[in-house]
ZADRENDREN-650207 format. One record per residue (C-alpha): residue number from 0; x, y, z. Coordinates in Angstrom, 3 decimals, always signed. Layout:
# residues N
DOZA, resi, u, v, w
DOZA, NUM, X, Y, Z
...
END
This chain:
# residues 327
DOZA, resi, u, v, w
DOZA, 0, -16.468, -8.267, +4.416
DOZA, 1, -17.269, -8.690, +0.803
DOZA, 2, -13.774, -9.590, -0.429
DOZA, 3, -12.201, -9.065, -4.060
DOZA, 4, -9.702, -11.591, -6.635
DOZA, 5, -6.163, -10.556, -6.494
DOZA, 6, -5.168, -9.878, -9.920
DOZA, 7, -5.947, -13.640, -11.681
DOZA, 8, -4.804, -15.574, -8.720
DOZA, 9, -8.177, -16.675, -7.694
DOZA, 10, -7.112, -15.842, -4.320
DOZA, 11, -10.131, -13.591, -2.228
DOZA, 12, -8.549, -10.595, -0.430
DOZA, 13, -10.205, -7.642, +1.698
DOZA, 14, -10.471, -4.590, -0.269
DOZA, 15, -8.766, -2.917, +2.686
DOZA, 16, -5.817, -4.253, +4.046
DOZA, 17, -3.443, -3.227, +6.692
DOZA, 18, +0.199, -1.648, +5.640
DOZA, 19, +2.767, -2.490, +8.384
DOZA, 20, +6.107, -0.227, +7.844
DOZA, 21, +5.413, +1.181, +10.942
DOZA, 22, +5.718, -1.409, +13.334
DOZA, 23, +8.655, -1.737, +15.376
DOZA, 24, +9.835, +1.466, +14.043
DOZA, 25, +12.021, +4.207, +15.635
DOZA, 26, +12.675, +7.476, +14.925
DOZA, 27, +10.170, +8.249, +11.726
DOZA, 28, +9.131, +11.751, +13.336
DOZA, 29, +5.734, +10.188, +13.852
DOZA, 30, +5.816, +11.403, +16.946
DOZA, 31, +6.052, +7.940, +19.271
DOZA, 32, +7.809, +4.578, +18.960
DOZA, 33, +5.248, +2.030, +17.523
DOZA, 34, +4.854, -0.827, +20.289
DOZA, 35, +4.755, -4.394, +19.777
DOZA, 36, +2.043, -5.102, +21.987
DOZA, 37, -0.187, -2.756, +20.185
DOZA, 38, +1.018, -4.133, +16.701
DOZA, 39, -0.458, -7.493, +17.937
DOZA, 40, -3.894, -6.137, +18.856
DOZA, 41, -4.250, -4.069, +15.540
DOZA, 42, -3.545, -7.397, +13.577
DOZA, 43, -5.603, -9.458, +15.539
DOZA, 44, -8.705, -7.461, +15.302
DOZA, 45, -8.336, -6.653, +11.764
DOZA, 46, -8.632, -10.744, +11.659
DOZA, 47, -11.757, -10.636, +13.516
DOZA, 48, -13.181, -7.990, +11.296
DOZA, 49, -12.319, -9.803, +8.334
DOZA, 50, -9.314, -7.776, +6.688
DOZA, 51, -6.800, -10.184, +5.367
DOZA, 52, -4.534, -8.368, +3.677
DOZA, 53, -1.081, -7.740, +5.211
DOZA, 54, +1.983, -5.946, +3.879
DOZA, 55, +5.251, -5.702, +4.766
DOZA, 56, +8.630, -5.671, +3.681
DOZA, 57, +12.044, -6.854, +4.633
DOZA, 58, +13.321, -3.343, +4.776
DOZA, 59, +10.625, -1.955, +7.564
DOZA, 60, +12.328, -2.157, +10.669
DOZA, 61, +15.380, -3.780, +9.390
DOZA, 62, +12.785, -7.014, +9.675
DOZA, 63, +10.889, -6.448, +12.657
DOZA, 64, +7.842, -5.476, +10.875
DOZA, 65, +8.246, -9.064, +9.231
DOZA, 66, +8.807, -10.521, +12.674
DOZA, 67, +5.938, -8.637, +14.529
DOZA, 68, +3.484, -9.650, +11.680
DOZA, 69, +4.853, -13.335, +12.029
DOZA, 70, +4.085, -13.142, +15.571
DOZA, 71, +0.526, -11.733, +15.210
DOZA, 72, -0.873, -14.486, +12.887
DOZA, 73, +0.667, -17.283, +14.718
DOZA, 74, -2.156, -19.712, +14.709
DOZA, 75, -4.164, -17.579, +12.634
DOZA, 76, -1.829, -17.952, +9.428
DOZA, 77, -4.978, -19.853, +7.308
DOZA, 78, -6.993, -16.407, +8.013
DOZA, 79, -4.208, -14.035, +6.732
DOZA, 80, -3.058, -13.521, +3.235
DOZA, 81, +1.064, -12.210, +4.051
DOZA, 82, +2.655, -10.010, +1.487
DOZA, 83, +6.404, -9.070, +1.990
DOZA, 84, +8.909, -7.481, -0.806
DOZA, 85, +12.398, -7.862, -1.456
DOZA, 86, +14.399, -4.470, -1.755
DOZA, 87, +15.945, -3.376, -4.884
DOZA, 88, +19.474, -4.090, -3.387
DOZA, 89, +18.696, -7.735, -3.540
DOZA, 90, +17.372, -8.332, -7.038
DOZA, 91, +20.278, -10.696, -8.288
DOZA, 92, +18.888, -14.062, -8.666
DOZA, 93, +21.001, -15.531, -5.537
DOZA, 94, +20.072, -12.243, -3.400
DOZA, 95, +16.461, -12.418, -4.234
DOZA, 96, +16.458, -16.675, -3.064
DOZA, 97, +18.762, -15.636, +0.275
DOZA, 98, +16.116, -12.626, +1.183
DOZA, 99, +13.185, -15.086, +0.409
DOZA, 100, +14.251, -17.431, +2.892
DOZA, 101, +15.098, -14.763, +5.551
DOZA, 102, +11.379, -13.342, +5.358
DOZA, 103, +10.356, -16.678, +5.614
DOZA, 104, +12.457, -17.168, +8.435
DOZA, 105, +10.914, -13.900, +10.208
DOZA, 106, +7.504, -14.066, +9.411
DOZA, 107, +7.891, -18.039, +10.317
DOZA, 108, +5.716, -19.181, +8.241
DOZA, 109, +6.156, -22.022, +5.202
DOZA, 110, +5.185, -19.748, +1.918
DOZA, 111, +4.618, -16.011, +1.180
DOZA, 112, +1.271, -15.254, -0.530
DOZA, 113, +2.902, -12.370, -2.427
DOZA, 114, +6.246, -11.561, -2.853
DOZA, 115, +6.531, -8.352, -4.279
DOZA, 116, +9.842, -6.669, -5.693
DOZA, 117, +9.846, -3.139, -3.456
DOZA, 118, +11.488, -1.079, -6.013
DOZA, 119, +12.802, -1.679, -9.617
DOZA, 120, +16.684, -1.738, -9.994
DOZA, 121, +17.857, -0.460, -13.497
DOZA, 122, +21.065, -2.191, -13.006
DOZA, 123, +19.856, -5.401, -12.483
DOZA, 124, +18.348, -7.049, -15.852
DOZA, 125, +14.603, -7.663, -14.873
DOZA, 126, +14.991, -11.046, -16.291
DOZA, 127, +17.145, -12.290, -13.461
DOZA, 128, +15.639, -11.045, -10.864
DOZA, 129, +12.159, -12.775, -12.080
DOZA, 130, +14.076, -16.187, -12.811
DOZA, 131, +14.581, -16.357, -8.888
DOZA, 132, +10.842, -15.362, -8.338
DOZA, 133, +9.465, -18.302, -10.609
DOZA, 134, +12.023, -20.699, -9.007
DOZA, 135, +10.673, -19.396, -5.230
DOZA, 136, +7.180, -20.440, -6.644
DOZA, 137, +8.024, -23.603, -8.030
DOZA, 138, +9.554, -24.771, -4.608
DOZA, 139, +6.649, -23.884, -2.637
DOZA, 140, +7.861, -20.447, -1.101
DOZA, 141, +6.074, -18.012, -2.700
DOZA, 142, +2.355, -18.328, -4.291
DOZA, 143, +1.849, -15.711, -6.012
DOZA, 144, +4.522, -12.418, -7.904
DOZA, 145, +3.882, -8.643, -7.877
DOZA, 146, +6.291, -5.641, -8.055
DOZA, 147, +6.127, -2.303, -6.285
DOZA, 148, +6.505, +1.049, -7.726
DOZA, 149, +6.537, +0.223, -11.349
DOZA, 150, +5.869, +2.398, -13.938
DOZA, 151, +3.921, +1.150, -17.095
DOZA, 152, +6.602, +0.024, -19.159
DOZA, 153, +8.928, -1.451, -16.624
DOZA, 154, +5.567, -3.485, -15.467
DOZA, 155, +5.393, -4.861, -19.194
DOZA, 156, +8.732, -5.559, -18.682
DOZA, 157, +8.616, -7.622, -15.693
DOZA, 158, +5.555, -9.333, -17.456
DOZA, 159, +7.445, -10.404, -20.364
DOZA, 160, +10.199, -11.665, -18.050
DOZA, 161, +8.010, -14.501, -16.730
DOZA, 162, +7.863, -17.782, -18.504
DOZA, 163, +5.111, -19.523, -16.411
DOZA, 164, +3.865, -17.145, -13.980
DOZA, 165, +1.859, -14.038, -13.733
DOZA, 166, +2.294, -10.565, -12.302
DOZA, 167, -1.227, -10.213, -9.833
DOZA, 168, -0.459, -7.095, -8.821
DOZA, 169, +1.456, -3.541, -8.123
DOZA, 170, +2.057, -1.591, -5.358
DOZA, 171, +1.869, +1.864, -6.179
DOZA, 172, +1.231, +5.229, -4.122
DOZA, 173, -2.224, +6.631, -4.921
DOZA, 174, -4.561, +8.821, -3.013
DOZA, 175, -7.248, +11.274, -4.398
DOZA, 176, -4.252, +13.934, -3.967
DOZA, 177, -1.500, +11.495, -5.579
DOZA, 178, -3.484, +10.328, -8.782
DOZA, 179, -0.581, +9.864, -11.486
DOZA, 180, -1.346, +6.257, -12.180
DOZA, 181, -4.948, +6.933, -13.394
DOZA, 182, -3.188, +8.440, -16.523
DOZA, 183, -1.978, +5.359, -18.176
DOZA, 184, -0.928, +2.934, -15.385
DOZA, 185, -4.565, +1.994, -13.702
DOZA, 186, -6.173, +1.631, -17.204
DOZA, 187, -3.452, -0.897, -18.112
DOZA, 188, -3.785, -3.035, -14.919
DOZA, 189, -7.636, -2.947, -15.177
DOZA, 190, -7.006, -4.404, -18.838
DOZA, 191, -4.687, -7.112, -17.587
DOZA, 192, -6.843, -8.222, -14.491
DOZA, 193, -3.941, -6.742, -12.413
DOZA, 194, -4.931, -5.644, -8.919
DOZA, 195, -3.332, -2.452, -8.001
DOZA, 196, -2.430, -1.999, -4.198
DOZA, 197, -2.727, +1.488, -3.332
DOZA, 198, +0.053, +2.338, -0.353
DOZA, 199, -0.521, +5.882, +1.472
DOZA, 200, -4.352, +6.069, +0.779
DOZA, 201, -4.777, +8.588, +2.917
DOZA, 202, -1.964, +10.927, +1.774
DOZA, 203, -0.008, +10.397, +5.239
DOZA, 204, -3.229, +11.766, +6.740
DOZA, 205, -3.864, +14.832, +4.220
DOZA, 206, -7.054, +13.354, +3.553
DOZA, 207, -8.166, +13.194, +7.128
DOZA, 208, -8.759, +16.809, +8.155
DOZA, 209, -6.580, +16.899, +10.721
DOZA, 210, -4.079, +19.138, +9.239
DOZA, 211, -4.825, +22.972, +7.935
DOZA, 212, -2.664, +26.096, +7.149
DOZA, 213, -3.391, +27.058, +10.864
DOZA, 214, -2.738, +23.620, +12.109
DOZA, 215, +0.492, +22.150, +10.049
DOZA, 216, +2.250, +18.970, +10.670
DOZA, 217, +5.480, +19.743, +12.488
DOZA, 218, +8.533, +17.753, +14.022
DOZA, 219, +7.581, +15.161, +11.236
DOZA, 220, +8.177, +13.390, +8.117
DOZA, 221, +5.426, +15.423, +7.156
DOZA, 222, +6.729, +18.248, +7.403
DOZA, 223, +8.644, +17.638, +4.302
DOZA, 224, +5.853, +16.341, +2.242
DOZA, 225, +4.573, +19.288, -0.317
DOZA, 226, +1.169, +17.951, +0.286
DOZA, 227, +1.383, +19.651, +3.571
DOZA, 228, +2.579, +23.156, +2.487
DOZA, 229, +0.089, +26.294, +3.182
DOZA, 230, -0.158, +26.828, -0.264
DOZA, 231, -1.318, +22.937, -0.989
DOZA, 232, -3.215, +22.750, +2.385
DOZA, 233, -5.532, +25.711, +1.403
DOZA, 234, -5.980, +23.970, -2.161
DOZA, 235, -7.261, +20.799, -0.433
DOZA, 236, -10.022, +22.736, +1.890
DOZA, 237, -12.341, +22.485, -0.791
DOZA, 238, -12.075, +18.897, -1.344
DOZA, 239, -11.973, +18.105, +1.887
DOZA, 240, -15.128, +20.173, +2.503
DOZA, 241, -17.146, +18.445, +0.218
DOZA, 242, -15.805, +15.184, +1.701
DOZA, 243, -17.172, +16.235, +5.242
DOZA, 244, -20.165, +17.112, +4.081
DOZA, 245, -20.776, +13.632, +2.048
DOZA, 246, -19.028, +12.147, +5.635
DOZA, 247, -22.059, +13.866, +7.599
DOZA, 248, -24.859, +12.947, +5.684
DOZA, 249, -23.288, +9.362, +5.653
DOZA, 250, -22.368, +9.387, +9.145
DOZA, 251, -18.922, +8.676, +7.877
DOZA, 252, -15.531, +10.439, +8.735
DOZA, 253, -13.590, +12.179, +5.598
DOZA, 254, -11.080, +9.607, +5.565
DOZA, 255, -13.523, +6.876, +5.273
DOZA, 256, -14.902, +9.136, +2.375
DOZA, 257, -11.713, +9.199, +0.732
DOZA, 258, -10.948, +5.520, +1.556
DOZA, 259, -14.154, +4.505, -0.204
DOZA, 260, -13.784, +6.439, -3.431
DOZA, 261, -10.190, +5.075, -3.817
DOZA, 262, -11.672, +1.699, -3.935
DOZA, 263, -14.879, +2.474, -6.474
DOZA, 264, -13.176, -0.118, -8.979
DOZA, 265, -12.510, -3.799, -7.894
DOZA, 266, -9.215, -3.469, -9.346
DOZA, 267, -7.763, -1.498, -6.642
DOZA, 268, -7.001, -2.324, -3.324
DOZA, 269, -5.929, -0.093, -0.229
DOZA, 270, -3.197, -0.591, +2.891
DOZA, 271, -3.668, +2.245, +5.044
DOZA, 272, -1.691, +1.651, +8.138
DOZA, 273, -2.990, +1.981, +11.577
DOZA, 274, -1.449, +3.462, +14.915
DOZA, 275, -4.156, +2.031, +16.943
DOZA, 276, -7.174, -0.437, +17.025
DOZA, 277, -9.625, +2.075, +16.518
DOZA, 278, -7.913, +3.821, +13.775
DOZA, 279, -7.889, -0.172, +11.993
DOZA, 280, -11.900, -0.333, +12.360
DOZA, 281, -12.361, +3.180, +11.210
DOZA, 282, -10.396, +2.101, +7.891
DOZA, 283, -12.145, -1.287, +7.548
DOZA, 284, -15.907, +0.633, +8.348
DOZA, 285, -15.042, +2.812, +5.094
DOZA, 286, -16.652, -0.115, +3.068
DOZA, 287, -20.209, -1.762, +2.837
DOZA, 288, -21.434, +1.267, +1.639
DOZA, 289, -22.021, +2.744, -2.143
DOZA, 290, -21.991, +6.987, -2.415
DOZA, 291, -24.375, +7.733, -4.824
DOZA, 292, -24.388, +9.284, -8.673
DOZA, 293, -24.704, +13.077, -7.393
DOZA, 294, -22.105, +12.515, -4.276
DOZA, 295, -19.533, +11.231, -6.566
DOZA, 296, -20.348, +13.940, -9.470
DOZA, 297, -19.178, +16.259, -6.229
DOZA, 298, -16.085, +14.278, -5.445
DOZA, 299, -15.302, +15.018, -9.631
DOZA, 300, -16.170, +18.601, -9.729
DOZA, 301, -13.667, +19.205, -6.537
DOZA, 302, -11.158, +17.157, -7.709
DOZA, 303, -11.143, +18.232, -11.461
DOZA, 304, -10.803, +22.327, -9.431
DOZA, 305, -8.003, +20.765, -7.296
DOZA, 306, -4.403, +21.626, -8.155
DOZA, 307, -1.560, +20.928, -5.913
DOZA, 308, +2.207, +22.548, -6.675
DOZA, 309, +5.715, +20.527, -6.409
DOZA, 310, +4.278, +17.254, -6.189
DOZA, 311, +6.700, +14.293, -8.351
DOZA, 312, +5.664, +10.757, -8.202
DOZA, 313, +7.461, +8.068, -6.608
DOZA, 314, +7.048, +5.474, -9.863
DOZA, 315, +10.445, +4.939, -11.274
DOZA, 316, +12.155, +6.765, -8.340
DOZA, 317, +16.098, +6.807, -9.573
DOZA, 318, +17.622, +3.663, -7.770
DOZA, 319, +20.340, +5.966, -6.321
DOZA, 320, +17.669, +7.791, -4.522
DOZA, 321, +15.954, +4.848, -3.207
DOZA, 322, +19.296, +3.226, -2.017
DOZA, 323, +19.765, +6.455, -0.243
DOZA, 324, +16.727, +6.642, +1.700
DOZA, 325, +17.056, +3.567, +2.904
DOZA, 326, +20.546, +2.947, +3.046
END
């Protein structure tokens, strides 16, 4: 697998990684609990295929995701690039240090490869947080610093708050249907060589072709997502038809075409989740082919004609909302 550099770190990561928020999760409405043994097999297969970027967070499953990931990479630590995140309510200087130590214990590793601020917290001055992040780097507990869900102004403020280190990544929601980052954030990150880590790169499955107005998601968190309203599912159909046609020609799935398009620039790496080894393999197989100019033009035309309703950006989500979600 061809790897890409993470920001200006000099470290190579796989353009398709693995998001592990679902490891050990319960009650999220995805149809079933996620088993530890299945998670271990998924990580092992990812490493076998050369996918080395693994993203987790202290929030995920109350730390259980970190524990499972740590167990999965035991014995293969040198092959894995581990990214985790500190919660927005742990951004005071001392709280950051304590949160990092807890994550290190759960992951059972000596150093976190990429430590990210999960969400901005406007109540806490960013300089306090960044002083703690730089201390962790100096002590060897963290190798690189990143942020998540930061809009352009907060990203710049976070950069300015660092005295010695650089921000190498910004993890944001980015997919064909949710492209708000393209307005100013993505161009800025390209200029500054900051990697965009795209979470929800398949829009919670809206870019797989599985859901239609006749077959909407039921009894899950997707049902509350405006992407899955009957109106938006109908409006998305033309784009999916284009992706299907290209996929049929290339012997790829709709999801693989959508992931490949997202990583058309080296600045972007995707971290889709995977509920099975087969799904992980499908995600990784989205690499190592390039759509032609005509295919890209067809996709661009479909995107320009696409008009979705009632979508809002997750960037700069007020802290009170974030805190309520993860309470």
